[in-house]
C-alpha positions as CSV (number, residue, x, y, z in Angstrom):
1,M,-0.2,0.3,-0.2
2,K,1.3,3.3,-1.1
3,K,1.0,6.0,1.6
4,N,-2.0,8.5,0.4
5,M,-2.9,10.6,3.8
6,G,-0.5,13.6,4.8
7,N,0.1,14.6,8.0
8,L,-2.7,17.3,8.8
9,D,-4.9,14.5,7.3
10,R,-3.5,12.3,9.9
11,I,-4.3,14.6,12.9
12,I,-7.8,15.3,12.2
13,R,-8.8,11.8,11.5
14,V,-7.1,11.0,15.3
15,I,-8.8,14.0,17.2
16,A,-12.0,13.3,15.0
17,A,-11.6,9.2,16.8
18,I,-11.0,10.6,19.9
19,I,-13.6,13.1,20.2
20,F,-16.3,10.6,18.5
21,S,-14.9,7.7,21.1
22,A,-15.6,10.8,24.3
23,L,-19.1,11.0,22.9
24,Y,-19.7,7.0,23.2
25,F,-18.2,6.1,26.5
26,T,-19.4,9.8,28.0
27,G,-22.8,8.5,27.5
28,T,-23.7,12.4,25.3
29,V,-24.5,9.6,22.7
30,T,-26.0,6.6,23.0
31,G,-28.1,3.4,21.0
32,T,-27.2,3.2,17.4
33,F,-25.9,6.6,16.2
34,G,-23.1,6.0,19.4
35,M,-22.2,2.5,18.0
36,V,-21.9,3.7,14.1
37,L,-20.1,6.7,15.8
38,L,-17.3,4.3,17.6
39,V,-17.1,2.5,14.5
40,L,-16.3,5.2,12.2
41,G,-14.3,6.9,15.0
42,A,-12.2,2.6,14.7
43,I,-12.0,3.6,11.1
44,F,-10.3,6.8,11.0
45,L,-7.5,5.8,13.5
46,A,-6.8,2.6,12.1
47,T,-6.4,4.6,8.7
48,S,-4.5,7.3,9.8
49,L,-1.8,4.9,11.7
50,I,-1.8,2.9,8.0
51,S,-1.4,6.6,6.4
52,F,-3.8,5.0,3.6
53,C,-7.3,5.6,3.1
54,P,-9.2,2.8,0.6
55,L,-11.9,6.0,-0.1
56,Y,-9.0,8.2,-1.3
57,T,-7.8,5.5,-3.8
58,L,-11.2,4.5,-5.4
59,F,-11.6,8.8,-5.9
60,G,-8.2,9.3,-6.8
61,A,-7.9,11.6,-3.9
62,N,-3.7,12.3,-2.0
63,T,-3.1,14.1,0.5
64,C,0.8,12.8,1.1
65,E,2.9,15.3,0.3
66,K,4.8,15.1,-2.4
67,K,8.9,14.0,-2.0
68,P,11.3,16.2,-4.3
């Protein structure tokens, strides 16, 4: 897998994952919507750790900085 996520994108995803999990575990968001946010947060965290987003490949997006 070739990296297709830049540092800013990765940081934003990690922050979103932390917020989603905090909302779920504090009981602010519950039920089905809470579970969806928790799964989405896990996906964001996993993709940011490996610096690869499969959806970016489908849409041809790349936020990774070009190396000179």
